N, C-alpha and C positions, 0 to 999 in steps of 0.2 A: 547354075552352080551356087548362086547366092542364097537361094531359098533354103537348102539344107543347112547352111551356116546360120541363117536367122532362126530356124527351128531349133538348132542346137543351142543357140544363145538363150532362147525362151525356156528350154529345158533347165538351164542353170538358174535362170531367174525364178521359175516356179519352184525349183528345188530349194533355192535360198529362202523364199518366202515360207515354204513349209517348215524348213529348219528353224526359222525365227519363231514361228508359231509354237512349234514343239518346245523350243528352249524357254519361251515365255511361260508356257504351262508348267514346265518343270520348276522354273524359278518361283512361280506362284504357289505351287504345291509345297516347295521347300519352305517358303515364307509362312504358309498356313500351318504346316505340320511342325516346324522346328523353331520358328521365330516368334510369331504372334500366338497368343493364348486365347484369342477371342472365341474361336470355334470349340477349342477344348473346354473353355469355361462354360460355353453354352451347353455342350454335351454333358459335362459333369454336373451342371446345375439340374439337369433332368434326372440324373441317376443318384446324386448325392445331395445331402442336406447338411450344411455346416452349422451346427448349433453352437453359437457363441455362449460361453459361460462366463459371466462377469464376476470378477473377484470382489470381495467385500472391501470397501474403502477403509483406509486406516482411520482409527478413532483418535480423538484429540483430548488431552488432559491438561490441567493447569499444573503449576510447579509442585503442588501438594498432593497430586494424584487425584484431584477432583475431575470427574468426567464432564467434558464440555460439549463434545460433538460425537454422536454415535450413528448407527445405521438402523434402518427399518426396512423390511422387505417391501418391494413394489414390483409391478409387472407392466411390461410394454406389450402392446398388441402390434405385431409385425405382419406385413402382407407381401406376398410375391405375386405381382400382377398377372403373370403368365399362368398361374395356377388357380386363379379365381374362376370357378365354374359352377353353374347351377346354384348360385347363392340366393338363399332366402333373405333378401335384404331387410324386410320388415322384422323378421326374427332376430337378425344380427343387430339391428338398431335398438330393438327393445332390450336385448341382452346387455348392450353397452350403455343403455340409457342416453341415446343420442337421437336426433331427428333424422329423417331421410335427407333433408336439405343439408344437414351437417355432413352426412355420409358422402353425398355427391360432391360437396365442396372439397372435402378432404381427399377424395380419390382424384379429383381434378388437380389439386395442388401437388400431389405426389407425381403425377404424370407431366406436370409443367416443368420443363427443363430450365426455365428462367428462375423459377422459385426453388427447384430441386435439381441443380446442375448434375449431380451424380446419379441421376435416375437410370435404372435398368430394370426391365421387366423380369429379368432372371434372378435378381438379387433381392434380399429382404429390404423393405422400406418401412419406416416407422409410420404406423397409422395413428396411434395415440399412445401416450406415455404415462407412466406413474399411476397405473390402476391400483387403488388401495387394496390391502389384503382382504378386507371384508367383502369385496366384490369378486375376488379372484376365484373362489370355489364355484360360484354360480357360472362364471364365464368358462372355467376349465371344463365343467361337465358338458358344455354344449359345443366346444370347439371342434369336435369331430364333424359337425354338420357344416362347418364353414371352410370349404376348400380354399387353400391359399393363405389362410390366416393362422398365425402361430402366436404363442405366448412366450415372451422372453423375460426370464427372471432377472431382477437387478435389485439394488438397494437405493434408498433415498436418505438424505441427511436429516438428522433430527438434532435440535439444539436444546440443551437442558435449561439454559438460563437466557434471560432477555438482554444479556450484556455482550460486549465484545464484537459487535457487528463488523466494525472496520478491521479488526484483527483477524477474525476467523474467515471472513469473506463468504463466498457463495459457490455453488456448483450448478452449472447450467448446461443447456444443450450445446453441443459443439457446432461451430460455424463451418460453412462449406470451405472457406479458405484454409482452415486447419485440417479438414479432411483431405484436401488436395495436397497439403504439404507434409503431413505426418501420417505414415502408413498404419500407425497404431489405431487411429480413430476411423470410424465409419459413421455415416449419417445416423442420428438418433443417440449417439454416445453422449456422455456427460463429461465435463471438464471443469476444473477449478477456474473461476473467473475473477476472483478478487481475494485479497488477504492471503493467509497462509495456504488456503486451498489452491490458490494459483501459484504462489512462489514455491510450494513443495508438491506440486501436482505429480511429478514422476514417482516420488516416494509414496504418496498417499494412494495412488490409483491401483497399484499392483500390476499383475500381468494376467491378461485374459486366458481362459481355458477354451477348449474346443472339443466338440463331439462330432465325428464324421459319421453320419447316418446314411444308410442305403435306402433308396426309395424304389417302388415298383413303377410300372408305366402310368399308373393312375396317381402317382405322387404320394402313396401311402408309405409310412415309415416301416421298414422291414427289419431294422436292427442296426447294430454298429458295424461299420465297414471293417473287414479284417479283424473281427472280434475286438475292436477297440484299440488296435495297435497304434493307430494314428491319433488317438484321443490324447488330449493334454489337459491336465488339471490346472485350474486357475491358481495363481499365487496371490494371497491377500496383500493388501497395501500395508505399509509400515505405519505403526502408531507414532504419533508425535506427542511429546511432552513440552508444553510451552513454559516460558519463564514467568508468565503472568500469574499473579495471585488474584484469583477471581473475587475474593472478598474485598481486596483493595480496589479492584476494578469496579465492583458494585458500588462502593462508597464514592469513588470518583464520579461515576455517572450520575449518582444521586445528587452530589453536591453541585454538578454542572447543569442540573435541570433548569430550563428557562434562561440559559445563558449561551452565548456563542464563545467557543474557544477550545482549549485543550489542556490536559494534564498528562505529563510524561514522567514516570519514575523509573530510575535505573539503579541497579546494584553496582556501585562503582568498581569493585574489584573483579567483576566478571563481565560487565557490559550487558548483563541480562536485564531486559525491560520488565519491570514489576507491574506496571499498568500503563495503558496507552488509551487515553480517553479523548474522544472527539465529540463535541457537542454543537448542534443537536445530533442525535443518533437515531437508531430505529431498532426494533425487536427482531433479531435474526430468526426467531421461531416462525415469523411470517413468510419465510423463504422455503418452507418444508414441502409445499406442493406447487405445481406449475401454475395453478389458478391463483393461489395466494401470492406467488412471486410476481405475476403480471399485475395484480391489483396494487401491491406494495410499490413496485417500480413506477407505476403511473403516478402515485401519490408523491413519491420522492422527486420525480422529474418536475412536478408542478410546484413544489415547495421552494419559494424564493430564498429561504435560508440555507438551502443546499445541505440537507442531512447526509447525502451520499459522500460529501467531501470529507476526507480524512484530514482534518485540520492539524492533527498532531505531526504529520510528516509532509503534508502538502501546503498547509497554511504558511505564508511568509509574512512576518511582522517586524516592525522596528523593535529591537530588544530593550530599548530604553536603558535605564541605569544598571540593569543586570550586566550590560556590556562593559561597564567601567572596570570590572575586575580584569578583563582581558587587556585593557589599556594600562592598568597599573603594572601588570606583569611585563608587558612590552617595554614600558618606560624604565622599569627596574633593570631588565636585562641589557638594555641599550645604554644604561648610565645616564639617562635623561633626568631622572629624579633620584634623590637620596631619601630613603624611607623615613629618616629622622628629621629632615629639613622641610621647611614650608616653601611653597611657591608664592606667587603674588597673592595679595589679599583678595578674598572673595567678598565683595560688597554687593550682596544680592545678585551674584552672578559674575560672568566674564564680560569685561568691558574694555575694548581696545580698538582704537582707530575707527570709531563709529560702529563696530560690531558689538552686539549685545546678546548674551545668552543668560537668561534669568536663572535664579536659584532661590530656594527657600531660606528662611533665616536660621543661622547657626553661628557658632563661634568662628572667628577668623583672625589671622591665617592659621592653617592646619597642616600638620604632617600627614603622611599617607594613611595610617590606620584610622584615625578619626575622620579623614576625608571619605574613606569608604563607608564607615559607620553612619555618617550623616548624609552620604550621597551628594557630596559637594560638586556641583557642575563646574564651578570656576577652576577647581584644582585640575580636573582632567582636561578641560579645554586648554589651560595653560600648558599642560604636559604635552599635548599633541602639537600645540603651536611651537614649543621649543624643539620638538623632534623634527618637524618639517622645516624649521628655519635654521637648523644647525648645519653650518657649512664647515665646521671643524671635523665633524664625524662623517658627513655625507657630502659628496662633491656637487650634488644638485638636489633640487626639490624632488625631481623625478626619482632619484635614487632613494631618498628618504621615504617617499611614498611607497615605493616598491618594497623596501625593507619592512615597513608597517604591514603591508598586505601579506608578505610572507609569514609574519608572525600569526596573523589571523587565520591563514590557511592551515598552519601547523596545529592550531587549536580546534580544527574541524569545521571552519566556516567557509562559505563560498563554493563548496562542492558537496556532493552527496556523501553522507557518512557510510552508506552501504548497508542499511538495515535490510533484513530479509523479508521485506514486504514490498509489493510493487507500487510504483508511482511516487517515490520520494522526490521532493523538490530540493534544489541546491541552495536556495537563498541568494543573497547578493552581497559581495564585498567589493567595493569599487577599487580600482587601481589607477595608476598614473595615466595609462592610455585612455581609460574611460573619461577622466577629467580633461585630458587634452582634447578629446573629441567634443565633450559637452561644452567646455568653455572656450574652445578654439584657441588653445594654448595660453589663454589669459586667465590663469587662476593662481591663487596663493593660499597659504595656510588658513587664512580667515574665510576663504571661499568654502572650505570643507570642514570647518571647525566642529560642526554638529555631529560628525561621525564619532567624536571622542565620547559622546554620551549616548551612543546607540540610536541616533536619529539620522536624518539625511537619507543617504542612499543605502545605508546598512539595513539588510533584511535577513532574519534568521527564522528557522522553523522552531516550534516548541521542542522538537527532538534535539536540535542543535543547542538550544539554551540549557536543557537538562544535561546534555553531554558536557557542556561547559562546567556545570556543577560537579559532575562526576570527575572531570579532569582536575579540578581544584581539590576535590576530596582526596584524589590519588596523588596529589602534589606533583602533577606534571605529565600524566599520561592518561590515555583512555583506551578501552577495548571497544571495537565496533559494536554498537548497540544491536541487540538481536532479540527476537521473541521466541524462537525455537530453542529449547534447552537441550533436548535429546531426541534422537530418531531411533526407534527400536530396531535392533540389528543393523544399525548404521552409525554414523558419526556426524557431528556438526563440523562444518568446514574448519580447517586449521586456521584460516584467516580470522576466525572469531575468537582466537586465543592470543593473537598478537597484540602487544602493547604499542600504541602509537604515541611516541613522546613528542612534546612540543619543543619549541626552540628556547624555552625558558628553563633555567636551572631550578631544581626542586627547592633549593633554599629560599628563593624569592616567593614561592607559594605560601610559605609560612606567614609572611606579612599580610597577604590577602586573606588567608584563613582567619587570622586574628582580627582583621578589619570586619570580616563577615560575622565573626563571633560577637564583636562589640556592637554591630548593627542589631543583633538580637537582644543583647543584654541592656542596651541603652540607646539604640538608634532607631532607624526607620522600620525595623522588623520586630519590635518589642512584642507584638502579638503572637510570635512563634516561640516565645521563651517558656521553658518548663523546667521543673526540678528533676524530671525523670532522666534526662540526657541532655548533652550539650548540642544545641542547634546552631548552625552557621547559615546566614542568609543574606540575600540582597534583593531589595525591592526594585521595581521598574514601573515608572509611569510614562508610558509611551505616547507621545503627542500624536493626535489623529486629526488630520485636516478635514475629515468627513463627519466629525461628530465628537462625542465624549471620548476622552483619552482611554487607552487600554491599561488594564491592571495586570502587572506581572510580578512573579516571585520566582527566585532561583535559590536553592539552598540544599544543604545536606546534613546528615546526623548519623551517629554521634561524631563529634568533631575529630577525635583522634582514632577512631576505629569505624569509619563510615560504612553504613549498611544500605543507605538509601540517599540518592540525589534526585532532586525533583524540580520540575518547572510547572508552574501554573500560569496560564495566560487566559484572561477573560476580556473579550472584546467589549469596548465601551464601559469598562468596569471602574474607570476613574483612577484613583491612587492605587499604587501597589499594595498598600496596607488595607485597602477597602475589601478586596476579594482575594488577591493573590496570597497574602500572608496567612490569613485565617484558614483558607482551604488547604494550603500547603501544610500547615501545622496539624490539621486533623488527619491528613493523609499519612504524615510521618508517624503520628501516634498510633494509628491503626496498624501500620506495618511493624513498628518496633515493639509494640506491647501486645499485639494480637487482638485488641478490642479498644473501643472508645469508653472513657469514663462516663458516668451519667451526665456530668456537666458538659463534656464534649459532645455527647449524643444530642443533647439539647441544642448546642450550637449547630451541629450538622443538620438537624431538622429545620432550624431557622434559615440556614443558607440554602437548603433544598427548596424552601418556599419563597426565597428571595429572588424574584425574577427581574430581568432587565427588559424594558419595553423596546422591542425592535420593530414595532409596527410601521413606523415611518420609513425605516430602512427597507423593510420588506416591500412596502408600496413603491418605493423608488426603484427597487430591483424589478418589480413587475412591469413598471412603465418602461424601463430600459430594455427589457427583453421583448416587449411588444412593439417598441418604436422601430421604424425602418433604419437600417444601418447605411447611412450615406457618407459617413466620414471615413477617411482612409485609415488603414490599420496603423497602429503605432509602430514607429521604427525602433528596432532593437539595436542598441548601441553596444558594440563589442568593447571588452576591456574589463568587465567585472570578473573577479576571481571566482 
């Protein structure tokens, strides 16, 4: 009696197993048919060919409508590995002017999932890019012989001038990481990699179009699927108009030949950047083809003077005496100084309790305006000492230092200004926490006195120094500096129209403006004086422990209706009046009058040919890069604004 019961149980077990198998197949079929698209993609790839049509990239103009960047047609050779059959390899190589070894190498690279993670034998892969137009017709005539290979039309960037490399940037092949994270891109696509090409990629690139083509069993195109109902036309990229004046930029790059440093000019009332020079630089026209780009980048990487570094927004420098203007404004607002009264006498500098900060010879004691005009170190050191020591106004040294820092931040220091270019540096404004950490709570006003004259821990970018000039020109506010003036059929962000007011009342700016005017008419900036318009300026001679001092100039013109604010910073250029002032004067003349006078043109030629010897510095840099790095990385101390 037990055996029939066992057989009966086996029947249920076998039936259950069969049911599980059937259900598993059903689930798998549902997954394949409804959830995953792998098999659908495979089947469609045999029947359809999606021909991507690339939009023309937006062109770029300067503020006066001068064309800077435009497009030229070029062609990519694409391959679908599964379709490569009966290929006459020798004929193919001869047509593309490549060797058989290069053909085999490239085909292996495409199939290598380590080098080409997105590889699929069903989808188009880039075989070679940027075939020039003069070779296109010959290749096109013979493409029908090469099964699996296709021509994809696209454009390449052309640069009209040898200027603006750091502003314009570059367009290069997209990385696999971007392909994996952005569905718009596929292997072989191009993307902005630097400059406005990167920061405005979405506006410039446009929207791809597509043609869905029907193929027969042999892969031959039979026409548009559904008579083109699924086709989509490409949408061209938007054109950009920059705020840059290319003639002013050309003069700036010319004047900075043979020098390290930067020039930044801003239109104060709009925040538009009129020129942004970083030296050394390179000719962007050498980026027009893949071969030229590779050759140029190898040269740039090996150059110890780092021409790829955009010093205008990435270089951080001690601002020197240009920074005294911000100190004057802070002391005035806080009631530390009276503009008509003198502080302690400046006997060749600041001398107190063993602390000495030197100064050049000038009349003493001085009130504020002549102190700015003569760039008196003693005046501003005493001002900071009185502020940090004041226990009537501030309950502690920590509070006084925090108040000072807050003024600096309101003037655009210590943080990124937000320029519409990638890679901006924030500079360095120390605060009380920073000094507590550095000096282990044992610091006093004398420990930090050098920040009053733009030395010590204070670091600014040339962009921030130029923006200081624009803020003073506007008597107390700035608009975020930007290089894109207009986007065709679009708009510049509203944030680029907002006025950022400092913590200082506008009335106090008039004292600083007058001091800067006096610096030009009879002080340290006399080389910028002209009868054409009223220039206001401030020199800076920034001490450099690694060599010759840096030469800096910050100014604006005209005094009462400012159209341009400028910073010139020349590394190892010695006094501010040596390089900063004369270069700044020439730049302002070019912009405000539209051309240089014959006498100024002669000065420009002289400065163009006046090079600074950086050989020893370059040699040190080469040795440093080649030497093994055994020392621990520097510790970053928190606390800077």
